[in-house]
C-alpha positions in Angstrom: 11.3 6.9 -5.3 10.1 10.0 -7.2 12.1 13.0 -5.9 10.1 16.6 -7.5 11.4 19.9 -8.1 9.6 22.9 -9.1 12.1 24.8 -11.1 14.1 27.4 -9.8 12.2 31.1 -9.8 12.0 32.1 -13.5 11.9 35.6 -14.9 7.9 34.7 -15.3 7.6 33.8 -12.0 9.5 37.1 -10.7 7.2 39.6 -13.0 4.1 37.7 -12.1 3.3 36.3 -15.7 2.4 33.2 -16.9 5.4 32.2 -18.4 6.2 30.5 -22.2 8.7 28.1 -22.9 11.7 30.1 -22.8 11.7 32.2 -19.5 15.0 31.9 -18.0 15.9 31.2 -14.2 16.5 34.3 -12.7 20.0 34.9 -10.3 17.6 33.9 -7.3 16.4 30.9 -9.1 19.8 29.5 -10.1 20.9 29.8 -6.1 17.6 28.0 -5.3 18.4 25.3 -7.3 22.1 25.3 -6.8 20.7 25.0 -2.8 18.6 22.0 -3.4 21.1 20.0 -4.9 23.3 20.7 -2.3 20.6 19.9 0.3 20.3 16.5 -1.8 24.2 15.9 -1.6 23.5 16.6 2.0 21.0 14.2 2.6 22.6 11.2 1.0 20.1 10.8 -1.6 21.5 9.2 -4.6 19.6 10.2 -7.7 20.1 7.5 -10.5 17.8 9.5 -13.4 16.8 13.0 -13.4 13.9 13.6 -16.1 13.1 17.0 -16.9 10.4 19.1 -19.5 11.3 20.6 -22.2 11.0 24.1 -20.8 14.3 26.1 -20.9 13.6 27.0 -17.0 13.3 23.3 -16.2 16.6 22.1 -18.5 18.9 25.0 -16.8 17.6 23.6 -13.2 18.1 20.3 -14.6 21.5 20.9 -15.5 22.2 23.1 -12.9 21.3 20.3 -10.1 23.3 17.8 -11.8 26.4 19.7 -12.0 26.0 19.9 -8.0 25.3 16.3 -7.3 27.7 14.9 -9.8 25.1 13.7 -12.2 26.1 13.5 -16.0 24.3 16.1 -17.6 24.2 14.2 -21.1 22.1 11.1 -19.3 19.3 13.8 -18.2 16.3 12.6 -20.0 14.0 15.3 -21.2 10.3 14.6 -21.7 7.7 17.1 -23.3 4.7 15.5 -21.1 6.4 17.6 -18.3 5.9 20.7 -19.6 3.9 23.2 -17.7 0.1 23.4 -18.3 -0.7 25.8 -21.6 -2.9 28.8 -20.6 -3.1 29.6 -24.6 -3.5 33.2 -25.4 -2.9 34.3 -21.5 0.9 33.4 -21.5 2.8 36.9 -21.0 -0.3 38.1 -19.2 -0.4 39.0 -15.1 -1.1 36.3 -13.5 -3.6 38.5 -11.1 -5.2 40.0 -14.3 -7.2 37.1 -14.7 -9.9 34.4 -12.7 -9.0 30.4 -12.2 -11.8 29.9 -14.6 -10.2 31.9 -17.2 -6.7 30.4 -17.0 -8.6 27.2 -18.2 -11.2 28.3 -20.5 -9.5 31.3 -22.2 -8.4 31.0 -25.7 -6.3 28.4 -26.4 -5.8 26.6 -23.3 -5.0 23.1 -22.6 -8.3 21.0 -21.7 -7.5 19.8 -18.3 -8.6 16.5 -19.1 -5.9 16.3 -21.6 -3.3 17.7 -19.3 -4.3 15.1 -16.6 -3.8 12.5 -19.2 -0.5 13.8 -20.9 0.9 14.0 -16.4 -0.6 10.6 -15.7 1.3 8.9 -19.0 4.4 10.5 -17.9 4.7 9.8 -14.5 3.3 6.3 -14.8 6.2 5.8 -17.1 8.5 7.2 -14.0 6.8 5.3 -11.4 7.4 2.1 -13.4 11.5 2.5 -13.0 13.4 1.1 -10.2 15.4 3.6 -9.0 15.8 7.3 -7.7 14.5 9.6 -9.9 14.4 13.2 -9.9 11.7 14.8 -12.0 12.0 18.7 -13.1 9.0 20.6 -13.9 6.2 23.2 -13.0 3.9 24.2 -11.1 0.8 23.0 -12.9 2.3 19.6 -13.2 2.7 19.4 -9.5 -0.5 20.8 -8.8 -2.0 18.1 -11.6 0.0 15.6 -9.4 -2.0 16.6 -6.2 -5.2 16.3 -7.8 -4.8 13.1 -9.1 -3.5 11.7 -5.7 -6.3 13.7 -3.8 -9.2 12.1 -6.5 -10.4 15.5 -7.6 -11.4 16.1 -11.3 -8.8 17.7 -13.4 -10.0 21.4 -13.5 -9.9 21.4 -9.7 -5.6 21.6 -10.2 -5.9 25.2 -10.6 -7.2 25.4 -7.2 -4.2 23.5 -5.7 -1.3 25.7 -3.7 1.9 25.6 -5.7 5.2 23.8 -4.4 8.0 26.4 -4.0 10.0 27.1 -6.7 13.4 25.2 -6.4 12.7 22.8 -3.0 12.8 18.9 -3.9 9.9 16.9 -2.3 9.5 13.2 -2.3 6.5 12.6 -4.5 4.2 9.5 -3.5 2.9 8.5 -6.8 0.5 5.8 -7.0 -0.9 5.2 -10.6 
C-alpha cells in the first residue's frame, strides 16, 4: 500500500510563491505534519518504509512523521525523482502572477513529459515493494499522479486540484 503526503505548509506556500529546494516548513506546517503522524499511529497504520523528496520541506516532513510513528530516521530513503515540478525562472515569483501556460512553458520550466517520466519511474519502483510505504513529496507530484490515473496528457497536471499540505492519503497506483 502506498500512502502519500504533501509536505506540511512551507514558507513558500505561506508567501504564495513558487518555492525552490530550500523553502522550510512553517510552524503551522510542523503542526500539520505532527498531526498526520499522530493520525497514522491512531489508525494503526504501520509504515514499513518512508521515501521522500530531497527538498528541505519534504525531508523535514519525513523526519517529523518518523519521530511521531517511531520509525528509524536513518532508514528514510530520499529520491530526487520525487522533487517538485521545476518551474524554472518562476521560482520565487507569486503564484497569482502567472497563468498556467506560463508555469509550464516559462523560461527554464521542466518539460511536463519529462516530469511525468521521472514521477512514473519513481512510483513504478515504489509500487513494486511489498509493504506499506509513505511517500513524502509535493503538490505537483501528487497532481501528476492524478493526471496519470485519469489518463490525461502530462501538461494537464497543472489543472489538477492540489492535495492539502500535511494530509496523508492512500494512493492507488497502477503503473
